[in-house]
C-alpha positions in Angstrom: 67.9 -24.2 -136.1 71.0 -22.0 -136.8 73.3 -23.1 -139.7 76.6 -24.5 -138.4 78.8 -21.9 -140.0 76.8 -19.0 -138.5 76.9 -20.7 -135.0 80.7 -21.1 -135.0 81.2 -17.6 -136.3 79.1 -16.0 -133.5 80.8 -18.2 -130.9 84.3 -17.2 -132.0 83.4 -13.5 -132.3 82.0 -13.6 -128.7 85.3 -15.1 -127.5 87.3 -12.4 -129.3 85.1 -9.7 -127.8 85.7 -11.2 -124.3 89.5 -11.2 -124.8 89.5 -7.7 -126.0 87.4 -6.5 -123.1 89.8 -8.1 -120.6 92.9 -6.6 -122.4 91.2 -3.2 -122.5 90.5 -3.3 -118.7 94.1 -4.4 -118.0 95.6 -1.5 -120.1 93.2 0.9 -118.5 94.2 -0.2 -115.0 97.9 0.4 -115.9 97.1 3.9 -117.1 95.2 4.7 -113.9 98.2 3.5 -111.8 100.5 5.9 -113.7 98.1 8.8 -113.2 98.0 8.2 -109.5 101.8 8.2 -109.2 102.0 11.4 -111.2 99.4 13.1 -108.9 101.3 12.0 -105.8 104.5 13.5 -107.2 102.7 16.8 -108.0 101.3 17.0 -104.5 104.7 16.5 -102.9 106.3 19.2 -105.1 103.5 21.6 -104.4 104.0 21.2 -100.7 107.7 22.0 -100.9 108.7 25.7 -100.5 109.6 27.8 -103.4 108.1 25.5 -105.9 104.6 25.6 -107.5 102.9 23.7 -110.2 100.4 25.5 -112.3 98.3 23.9 -115.0 99.2 25.0 -118.5 96.5 27.0 -120.2 94.4 25.1 -122.7 94.8 26.3 -126.2 92.1 25.3 -128.8 92.3 26.1 -132.5 89.1 26.2 -134.5 88.3 27.3 -138.0 84.6 27.9 -137.2 82.6 29.8 -134.6 81.9 26.5 -132.9 84.4 25.5 -130.1 86.0 22.2 -131.0 87.0 21.5 -127.5 84.3 18.8 -127.0 85.8 15.5 -125.8 85.8 12.9 -128.5 84.3 9.5 -127.7 87.0 6.9 -127.8 86.4 3.4 -128.8 87.9 1.1 -126.2 88.8 -1.4 -128.9 91.1 1.1 -130.6 93.5 1.0 -127.6 93.9 -2.8 -127.8 97.1 -4.1 -129.4 95.6 -5.5 -132.6 98.8 -7.1 -133.8 98.9 -9.2 -130.6 95.6 -10.8 -131.5 95.8 -10.7 -135.3 96.3 -14.5 -135.5 93.1 -15.1 -133.6 91.1 -12.7 -135.7 92.5 -14.1 -138.9 91.5 -17.7 -137.9 88.0 -16.7 -137.2 87.5 -14.7 -140.4 89.1 -17.4 -142.5 86.6 -20.1 -141.3 84.3 -21.2 -144.0 81.4 -23.6 -143.5 78.9 -25.0 -145.9 75.8 -22.9 -146.1 72.5 -24.6 -145.5 69.7 -23.9 -147.9 66.1 -24.0 -146.6 65.5 -27.4 -148.3 68.5 -28.9 -146.5 67.1 -27.6 -143.2 63.8 -29.2 -143.8 65.5 -32.5 -144.6 67.5 -32.3 -141.4 64.3 -31.6 -139.4 62.5 -34.5 -141.1 65.5 -36.8 -140.2 65.4 -35.7 -136.5 61.7 -35.2 -135.9 60.0 -37.1 -138.7 58.0 -35.9 -141.6 55.5 -33.1 -141.2 51.9 -34.3 -141.1 49.4 -32.0 -142.6 46.0 -32.4 -140.8 42.8 -30.7 -141.6 41.4 -28.3 -139.1 38.5 -29.8 -137.0 35.1 -28.7 -138.1 33.6 -26.1 -135.9 29.9 -26.1 -135.4 28.1 -22.8 -136.1 27.8 -20.9 -132.9 24.3 -19.9 -131.8 22.4 -22.5 -133.8 20.8 -25.4 -131.9 21.5 -28.8 -133.3 18.1 -30.3 -132.5 15.6 -27.6 -133.4 12.1 -27.7 -131.9 9.5 -25.0 -132.8 8.3 -22.6 -130.1 4.8 -22.6 -131.4 2.6 -25.6 -132.0 0.6 -25.3 -135.3 -1.9 -27.9 -134.1 -3.1 -25.7 -131.2 -5.4 -22.7 -131.2 -4.1 -19.3 -130.2 -6.9 -18.7 -127.8 -8.3 -20.6 -124.8 -11.2 -23.0 -125.4 -14.5 -21.2 -125.0 -16.0 -24.3 -123.4 -13.6 -24.1 -120.5 -14.7 -22.3 -117.3 -13.0 -19.0 -117.3 -13.6 -18.6 -113.5 -11.4 -21.6 -112.7 -7.7 -21.0 -113.7 -5.6 -24.1 -114.2 -3.5 -25.1 -111.2 -1.7 -28.3 -112.0 0.7 -29.5 -109.2 4.3 -30.2 -110.1 5.2 -33.8 -110.0 8.7 -34.5 -108.7 10.5 -37.0 -111.0 13.7 -37.5 -112.9 12.8 -34.9 -115.6 14.9 -31.7 -115.0 13.2 -28.5 -114.2 13.7 -25.2 -116.0 15.4 -23.7 -112.9 17.8 -26.5 -112.6 18.8 -26.4 -116.3 19.5 -22.7 -116.1 21.5 -23.0 -112.8 23.7 -25.9 -114.2 24.5 -24.0 -117.5 25.4 -20.6 -116.2 28.4 -18.9 -117.9 31.7 -18.4 -116.1 31.0 -14.7 -116.1 27.6 -15.2 -114.3 29.2 -17.6 -111.8 32.0 -15.2 -111.0 29.5 -12.3 -110.6 27.4 -14.4 -108.3 30.4 -15.4 -106.2 31.6 -11.8 -105.9 28.2 -10.7 -104.7 28.1 -13.6 -102.2 31.6 -12.7 -100.8 30.6 -9.0 -100.5 27.4 -9.8 -98.6 29.3 -12.2 -96.3 31.8 -9.5 -95.5 29.0 -7.1 -94.6 26.7 -9.5 -92.8 28.8 -12.4 -91.8 28.1 -16.1 -92.4 25.0 -16.2 -90.2 23.7 -12.8 -91.3 24.0 -13.8 -95.0 22.1 -17.1 -94.3 19.4 -15.1 -92.6 19.3 -12.6 -95.4 18.8 -15.2 -98.1 16.1 -17.0 -96.0 14.2 -13.8 -95.6 14.4 -13.0 -99.3 13.1 -16.4 -100.2 10.2 -16.0 -97.6 9.3 -12.6 -99.0 9.2 -14.0 -102.5 6.9 -16.8 -101.4 4.5 -14.5 -99.6 4.5 -12.1 -102.5 3.4 -14.9 -104.9 0.7 -16.1 -102.4 -0.7 -12.5 -102.2 -0.7 -12.3 -106.0 -2.5 -15.7 -106.3 -5.2 -14.4 -103.9 -5.6 -11.2 -105.9 -5.7 -12.8 -109.3 -7.8 -15.8 -108.5 -11.5 -15.3 -109.0 -12.2 -18.2 -106.6 -13.5 -17.5 -103.1 -12.1 -20.6 -101.5 -8.6 -19.3 -101.1 -7.4 -18.4 -97.6 -7.4 -14.7 -96.9 -3.9 -13.2 -97.2 -2.3 -11.1 -94.5 -3.5 -7.5 -94.7 0.0 -6.2 -94.0 1.3 -8.3 -96.9 -1.3 -6.7 -99.3 0.0 -3.3 -98.2 3.6 -4.2 -98.6 5.9 -2.3 -101.0 6.0 -5.2 -103.5 2.2 -5.2 -104.0 2.0 -1.4 -104.1 4.8 -1.5 -106.8 2.7 -3.6 -109.2 -0.7 -1.8 -108.9 -0.3 -0.1 -112.3 0.5 -3.4 -113.9 -2.4 -5.3 -112.3 -4.8 -2.8 -114.0 -3.8 -4.2 -117.4 -4.0 -7.9 -116.4 -7.2 -9.8 -117.1 -8.6 -13.2 -118.2 -6.4 -15.3 -115.9 -6.0 -18.9 -117.4 -3.4 -20.5 -115.0 -1.9 -19.7 -111.6 1.1 -21.5 -110.0 0.6 -24.3 -112.5 3.1 -27.0 -113.7 4.0 -27.4 -117.4 5.8 -30.2 -119.2 7.4 -30.1 -122.7 6.5 -33.5 -124.2 9.2 -33.5 -126.8 12.2 -31.8 -125.0 11.5 -33.5 -121.7 11.6 -30.7 -119.1 9.2 -29.4 -116.5 8.5 -26.1 -114.8 6.1 -24.2 -112.5 4.9 -21.0 -114.0 3.5 -18.0 -112.1 0.6 -16.9 -114.2 -1.0 -17.1 -117.7 -3.3 -14.1 -118.4 -4.0 -11.3 -120.8 -1.8 -8.3 -120.6 -3.1 -5.3 -122.5 -5.2 -7.8 -124.6 -2.4 -10.3 -125.4 -2.2 -13.7 -123.8 1.2 -14.0 -121.9 3.1 -16.1 -119.6 3.7 -13.7 -116.7 6.7 -14.1 -114.3 6.6 -11.9 -111.2 10.0 -11.0 -109.7 11.1 -9.1 -106.6 14.2 -6.9 -106.5 15.9 -4.3 -104.3 17.7 -2.8 -107.3 16.2 -1.1 -110.3 16.0 -3.2 -113.5 14.6 -0.9 -116.1 15.8 -3.0 -119.1 15.1 -6.6 -120.0 18.9 -7.2 -120.1 19.0 -6.5 -116.3 16.9 -9.5 -115.6 19.7 -12.0 -116.6 18.2 -15.5 -117.4 14.5 -14.6 -116.7 13.6 -14.2 -120.4 14.9 -17.8 -121.0 12.7 -19.0 -118.1 9.7 -17.3 -119.6 10.2 -18.7 -123.1 10.8 -22.2 -121.7 7.4 -22.0 -120.1 5.8 -20.6 -123.3 7.2 -23.5 -125.3 6.2 -26.1 -122.7 2.6 -24.8 -122.6 2.4 -24.9 -126.4 3.4 -28.6 -126.3 1.6 -29.7 -123.2 -1.6 -31.6 -123.7 -3.0 -30.2 -120.4 -3.3 -26.8 -122.0 -5.8 -26.4 -124.8 -4.5 -22.9 -125.8 -1.3 -21.5 -127.1 0.8 -18.6 -125.9 2.9 -16.4 -128.1 4.0 -13.6 -125.7 5.7 -13.2 -122.3 5.9 -10.6 -119.5 8.5 -10.1 -116.8 7.3 -7.8 -114.0 10.0 -6.6 -111.6 8.5 -5.4 -108.3 10.4 -3.2 -105.8 10.4 -3.4 -102.0 10.2 0.4 -101.5 6.9 0.5 -103.5 8.3 2.4 -106.5 6.5 1.5 -109.8 7.5 -1.9 -111.1 9.1 -2.3 -114.5 7.1 -4.5 -116.9 9.2 -6.1 -119.7 6.9 -7.3 -122.5 8.2 -9.9 -124.9 6.4 -10.2 -128.2 6.4 -13.3 -130.5 9.6 -12.2 -132.3 11.5 -11.5 -129.1 10.3 -14.8 -127.7 11.6 -16.6 -130.7 15.0 -15.1 -130.3 15.2 -16.2 -126.7 13.8 -19.6 -127.6 16.9 -20.4 -129.7 19.1 -19.4 -126.7 17.1 -21.6 -124.4 17.5 -24.6 -126.8 21.3 -24.1 -126.6 21.3 -24.1 -122.8 19.1 -27.2 -122.8 21.6 -29.0 -125.2 24.5 -27.9 -123.0 22.7 -29.4 -119.9 22.0 -32.6 -121.7 25.6 -32.9 -122.8 26.9 -32.3 -119.2 24.5 -34.9 -117.8 25.6 -37.5 -120.4 29.3 -36.9 -119.6 28.6 -37.2 -115.8 26.8 -40.5 -116.4 29.7 -41.9 -118.4 32.1 -40.9 -115.6 30.0 -42.7 -113.0 30.0 -45.9 -115.1 33.8 -45.7 -115.5 
């Protein structure tokens, strides 16, 4: 808010400047008119016989080596008749208003807008720390499978469809805006290349290839002989050839395509495999890809999926053992060697905290949606 004295002073000065500009333009136009008349007379005299007009030579005096013939900049306000407007200037400069101190300005603001309310900043929860912590490992369970169980029969528990959310659904519903925009850009690019129908066929073929790949792996890893024989062409596919060096380090299969349920956190999932990899019991997740994924960061949310299964196994009464490690295997269609991404207990614990945050976010979203439905 400008003080009143300053406001009126600026306003009057602006008016004075405007008047001076108009006067300067008028005087300039009169000068131009005189110059035009003079030039016309000179042209007429020059055209007459026996009379010529020559410009007088320019004489410049200087006391230094520098030529002082440079044109001096003229202030347009100097040409204005100052005596004519002296009364106006004197009235503006003689105006005096009471100066407003900061305190008087605050009082005026309080009168117009009310007193200032000082509110405490809202408490911000510490980022990256789950509110409801649940341990990844279960101290009541053994770290190794029960010796009394039959090692030749891996667990294969069917997934029961119920109201409990799955790991896949939770991850899909809590994707970041960056992940969603990246997925949308990929979808638009593929539709431009293949068209709507072509893209639908492409996604259907990718899903079918993944399903057949997991069926072939189940037949390879299962010690049972009652499974149906897989297609020979499928066993010779690029995906199976890609994981041959990983399969040599896999042994002691405990579960295949088996459902898990976390009793405390209330979520379910269908894991691919639980087996020993290089002597360590792991939850193994088999993935197919057309692009190289040499680093675990390239697998997006797959580590969260693996640790969600690890935590569920450790708190599921159907599993007598406990898992502390994970393994993501990315197989390639062209048969090039797959990239295995091993997750030790420390790395699993780091991703477990991130998974708990995603689970809390999903629970909060579901709660808000239920409230809106009731309203």
